[in-house]
C-alpha positions in Angstrom: -124.6 110.6 265.4 -127.1 113.7 265.8 -129.4 115.1 263.3 -127.1 118.0 262.4 -124.1 115.7 261.8 -126.2 113.4 259.7 -127.4 116.5 257.5 -123.9 117.9 257.2 -122.6 114.4 256.0 -125.4 114.0 253.5 -124.7 117.4 252.0 -121.0 116.7 251.9 -121.6 113.4 250.1 -124.0 115.2 247.8 -121.4 117.7 246.9 -118.7 115.1 246.3 -121.1 113.2 244.2 -121.9 116.2 242.1 -118.1 117.2 241.9 -117.3 113.6 240.8 -120.0 113.7 238.2 -118.8 117.0 236.9 -115.3 115.9 236.8 -116.2 112.8 234.9 -118.3 114.6 232.4 -115.6 117.1 231.8 -113.2 114.5 231.0 -115.6 112.6 228.6 -116.5 115.8 226.8 -113.0 117.1 226.0 -112.0 116.5 222.6 -108.2 116.4 221.8 -108.2 120.1 220.6 -104.5 120.2 221.5 -103.5 117.5 219.0 -106.0 119.0 216.4 -104.4 122.5 216.8 -101.0 120.9 216.5 -101.7 119.3 213.3 -103.6 122.3 211.9 -106.9 120.3 211.9 -110.3 121.7 212.8 -111.6 120.7 216.2 -115.0 119.0 216.0 -114.3 118.9 212.1 -117.3 118.9 209.9 -116.3 116.5 206.9 -118.8 116.5 204.0 -119.1 112.8 203.2 -119.1 112.8 199.3 -120.2 116.4 199.8 -123.5 117.5 200.8 -124.9 114.2 199.8 -128.4 114.5 201.7 -129.3 117.4 199.5 -127.6 116.7 196.1 -126.4 113.7 194.2 -123.3 112.4 196.0 -119.9 113.1 194.5 -121.2 115.6 192.0 -120.5 119.3 191.5 -123.7 120.6 193.3 -122.9 118.4 196.5 -119.2 119.7 196.9 -120.2 123.2 195.9 -123.1 123.1 198.5 -120.8 121.6 201.1 -118.3 124.6 200.5 -121.3 127.2 200.8 -122.6 125.8 204.2 -119.2 125.9 205.8 -117.8 122.2 205.8 -114.3 122.2 207.1 -113.3 119.4 204.5 -114.7 118.0 201.3 -114.5 114.1 201.6 -114.1 111.9 198.4 -113.4 108.4 197.6 -110.4 108.2 195.2 -110.4 105.7 192.2 -108.7 105.9 188.9 -109.9 105.3 185.2 -108.3 102.9 182.7 -106.6 106.0 181.3 -105.3 107.2 184.7 -107.8 109.9 185.6 -108.2 110.4 189.5 -112.0 110.4 190.1 -114.5 110.7 193.1 -116.5 107.5 193.0 -117.7 105.4 196.1 -118.8 102.2 194.9 -116.9 99.4 193.2 -119.2 99.6 190.2 -121.4 102.3 188.9 -124.9 100.7 189.0 -126.2 102.3 192.2 -125.6 106.1 191.2 -125.6 106.3 187.3 -127.4 105.0 184.4 -124.6 102.6 183.3 -127.1 99.8 182.8 -128.7 101.8 180.0 -125.5 103.2 178.5 -123.1 100.1 178.8 -125.6 97.3 179.6 -122.9 94.7 179.1 -120.4 96.2 181.2 -122.8 97.4 184.2 -121.0 95.2 186.7 -117.5 96.1 185.6 -115.3 98.0 188.2 -114.4 101.6 187.6 -110.9 100.9 186.5 -112.1 99.1 183.3 -113.5 102.5 182.0 -111.9 105.4 180.3 -112.7 108.8 181.4 -114.3 109.6 178.1 -116.6 106.8 178.5 -117.4 107.6 182.1 -118.4 111.2 180.9 -121.2 109.8 179.0 -123.1 108.7 182.2 -126.0 110.6 184.0 -124.9 110.6 187.8 -127.7 112.7 189.0 -131.2 111.3 188.0 -130.9 108.4 190.3 -131.0 110.8 193.1 -134.3 112.4 192.1 -135.8 108.8 191.8 -134.7 107.8 195.2 -135.5 111.0 197.1 -138.3 112.9 195.3 -138.7 115.1 198.2 -135.4 116.5 197.5 -135.4 116.2 193.6 -134.5 119.2 191.6 -134.7 118.9 187.5 -131.1 120.4 187.3 -129.8 117.3 188.8 -130.8 115.3 185.9 -127.7 114.6 183.6 -125.0 115.6 186.3 -121.7 114.1 185.5 -119.0 112.2 187.7 -116.2 114.7 189.0 -112.5 114.2 189.0 -110.3 114.9 191.9 -109.1 118.3 190.2 -112.7 119.4 190.1 -113.2 118.8 193.9 -109.8 120.5 194.5 -110.9 123.4 192.3 -114.2 123.9 194.3 -112.1 123.9 197.6 -109.6 126.5 196.2 -112.6 128.6 195.1 -114.5 128.4 198.4 -114.4 131.4 200.6 -113.4 129.7 203.7 -110.9 127.3 201.8 -112.1 123.9 203.1 -109.5 121.0 203.0 -109.5 117.7 201.2 -110.3 114.4 203.0 -109.3 111.7 200.5 -110.1 107.9 200.9 -108.0 105.3 198.8 -111.0 103.3 197.9 -110.5 99.5 197.0 -106.7 100.3 196.6 -106.0 96.8 195.4 -107.7 97.6 192.2 -105.4 100.6 191.6 -101.7 99.7 192.3 -99.8 102.9 192.5 -102.8 105.2 193.2 -101.0 106.6 196.4 -98.2 107.8 194.3 -100.4 109.2 191.7 -102.4 111.0 194.4 -99.1 112.7 195.8 -98.1 113.7 192.4 -101.4 115.5 191.8 -101.4 117.0 195.2 -97.8 118.3 194.9 -98.5 119.6 191.4 -101.1 122.0 192.6 -99.5 123.2 195.9 -101.6 121.2 198.3 -98.5 119.4 200.1 -96.7 122.7 200.4 -95.4 123.6 204.0 -98.0 126.3 204.2 -100.9 123.9 203.5 -100.6 122.0 206.8 -103.6 120.1 207.6 -105.3 121.1 204.4 -105.2 117.2 203.2 -106.0 114.2 205.3 -105.6 110.9 203.9 -107.9 107.9 204.9 -108.2 104.3 204.3 -109.7 101.0 205.7 -106.7 99.0 204.0 -103.6 98.6 206.2 -101.6 98.1 203.1 -102.6 101.3 201.7 -102.0 103.2 205.0 -98.6 101.8 205.0 -98.0 102.9 201.4 -99.5 106.4 202.1 -97.1 106.7 204.9 -94.2 105.7 202.7 -95.1 108.2 200.0 -96.4 111.1 202.1 -94.9 110.7 205.6 -95.9 114.3 206.9 -99.4 114.4 205.6 -102.1 113.4 208.3 -103.6 110.1 208.0 -106.8 108.3 209.5 -107.1 104.5 209.6 -110.8 103.8 209.3 -112.4 101.2 211.6 -114.8 98.5 210.8 -115.9 95.4 213.0 -116.1 91.7 211.9 -114.3 89.5 209.5 -111.0 90.6 208.9 -111.3 93.8 211.2 -111.9 94.4 214.8 -113.2 90.9 216.3 -116.8 91.0 217.5 -118.7 88.8 220.2 -120.7 85.9 218.6 -124.1 86.9 217.8 -127.3 85.6 216.0 -127.1 85.9 212.1 -129.0 88.8 210.3 -132.8 87.9 210.3 -134.6 88.2 207.0 -136.8 90.9 208.6 -133.9 92.8 210.1 -132.2 95.7 208.2 -128.4 95.8 208.1 -128.6 98.9 210.3 -130.4 96.9 213.1 -128.1 94.0 212.6 -125.0 96.2 213.0 -126.6 98.1 216.0 -126.5 94.8 218.1 -122.9 93.8 217.2 -120.3 94.3 220.0 -116.6 94.5 220.1 -115.2 91.2 221.5 -112.6 92.8 223.9 -110.9 96.2 224.7 -107.6 94.4 223.7 -108.9 93.5 220.2 -110.0 97.3 219.9 -106.7 98.6 221.2 -104.6 96.4 218.7 -106.3 98.5 215.9 -105.4 101.7 217.4 -101.8 100.5 218.2 -101.5 99.5 214.5 -102.6 102.8 213.3 -100.2 104.7 215.6 -97.3 102.5 214.5 -97.9 103.0 210.8 -98.3 106.9 210.8 -101.8 107.5 211.4 -102.6 110.4 213.6 -106.1 109.3 214.3 -108.9 106.7 213.7 -112.2 106.7 211.9 -114.7 104.5 213.7 -118.4 103.8 212.8 -121.4 105.0 214.9 -125.0 104.2 215.5 -127.7 106.8 214.3 -130.4 107.2 216.8 -133.0 107.0 214.1 -131.8 104.2 211.6 -135.1 102.9 210.3 -136.0 104.9 207.3 -134.6 104.7 203.8 -131.8 107.2 204.2 -130.6 106.6 207.7 -130.5 103.0 207.4 -127.7 103.3 204.8 -125.4 105.0 207.2 -125.8 103.5 210.7 -123.5 101.0 211.6 -121.8 99.3 214.7 -120.8 101.3 217.9 -117.0 101.8 217.6 -117.0 105.3 219.5 -118.4 104.2 222.8 -117.0 106.5 225.7 -114.3 104.2 226.7 -113.1 103.9 223.1 -112.9 107.6 222.7 -111.0 107.7 226.0 -108.6 105.1 224.7 -107.9 106.7 221.4 -107.1 109.9 223.2 -104.9 108.2 225.6 -102.9 107.0 222.6 -102.7 110.5 221.2 -105.0 109.7 218.4 -107.7 111.8 217.1 -111.2 110.2 216.5 -113.2 111.2 213.3 -116.6 109.3 213.3 -118.6 108.1 210.6 -121.5 108.8 209.5 -123.5 111.3 211.7 -126.4 113.0 210.3 -128.8 114.0 213.1 -128.5 116.6 215.6 -129.1 114.4 218.6 -126.1 112.3 217.5 -123.8 115.4 216.7 -124.3 116.3 220.2 -124.1 112.9 221.8 -120.8 112.1 220.1 -119.5 115.5 220.7 -120.2 115.3 224.5 -118.3 111.9 224.3 -115.3 113.8 223.1 -114.9 113.0 219.4 -112.8 115.3 217.3 -114.7 115.3 213.9 -117.7 114.1 212.1 -118.1 112.5 208.7 -121.7 113.6 207.6 -124.0 113.7 204.7 -125.6 116.8 206.1 -122.8 119.4 206.8 -125.2 122.3 207.0 -126.9 120.5 210.1 -123.5 119.7 211.3 -122.4 123.2 211.2 -125.6 124.5 212.7 -125.7 122.1 215.4 -122.0 122.3 216.4 -121.8 126.0 216.1 -125.2 127.1 217.4 -125.7 129.1 214.1 -128.6 129.3 212.1 -127.4 127.2 208.9 -128.0 128.2 205.5 -131.2 128.0 203.4 -130.5 124.8 201.2 -133.0 125.4 198.6 -132.0 129.2 198.1 -128.2 128.3 198.2 -128.9 125.6 195.3 -130.7 128.2 193.3 -127.9 130.6 193.8 -125.4 128.0 192.7 -127.4 127.5 189.3 -129.4 124.4 190.3 
């Protein structure tokens, strides 16, 4: 082969390599926008995890109001029910982490939410803990904040200029028999399940039984099966136990799914029981500080996992993404939405906009 032929061949191979790489990149980066559009769900949806819970105490009025102001597509909440039937937004099984329950009800501090009436819970301070945990983001007005009801979160969404949707998780549903029907009744009463509200409510759960119940009582409302790995969930490869000097985030980061078949079984279950997508965990690039270490988990949104989900016509909304580099990384993998504690950063990164001045916005809101 002469020099000219070798040069021509080299250029041809290089061109094919570039074309192949571009084709692969394009396929990886494509979110399932057609499915999102069909369902009336925002593509690359910004889902405000317990509100803007980075800049205000989680699941409180300012957290949800701030999420509204910065342009979140959905206000996310964990649904629980009081002893007297009030539907409220609370994440943990008990209230020790983010209220002063140990001072107000010391003998009942470990008791679950469903053992308290709403009147009892209204006496708790759900804001001061945030100032103590994150003094760099503290505001005096956060002291004395109250827990909020589903109706209060709904009213914030209704009053928001861009009308975000509600993204509701049935939390520890085994504690609350019939909560799926209670949720349907509440949403129906306020028009959130009307035909013209398509895509305004998304339901989510880790619990297979609750997914089946949600599908039974609200068959036309979009549902997401949240994914986790380990005992009782997606099988993982054997690994060394968590070391004493290892954070949970570090431990989770080295967990690996045992097989593609095991992962596929959970996607198939979701599809067969009415889910329109799945919500897998992610690894945050920086996961060693006091904040990020709480929200970095196993890698359940690797490129092949995103591809498999889309091949099965399932959306993928990942949790919990709080860093610009990770919004970009998972967007480029093709994920369709992001649970985030930092909706302002998410909107800024994904849209290329400037974002909001958080301190000025909180002041405008009265905090």
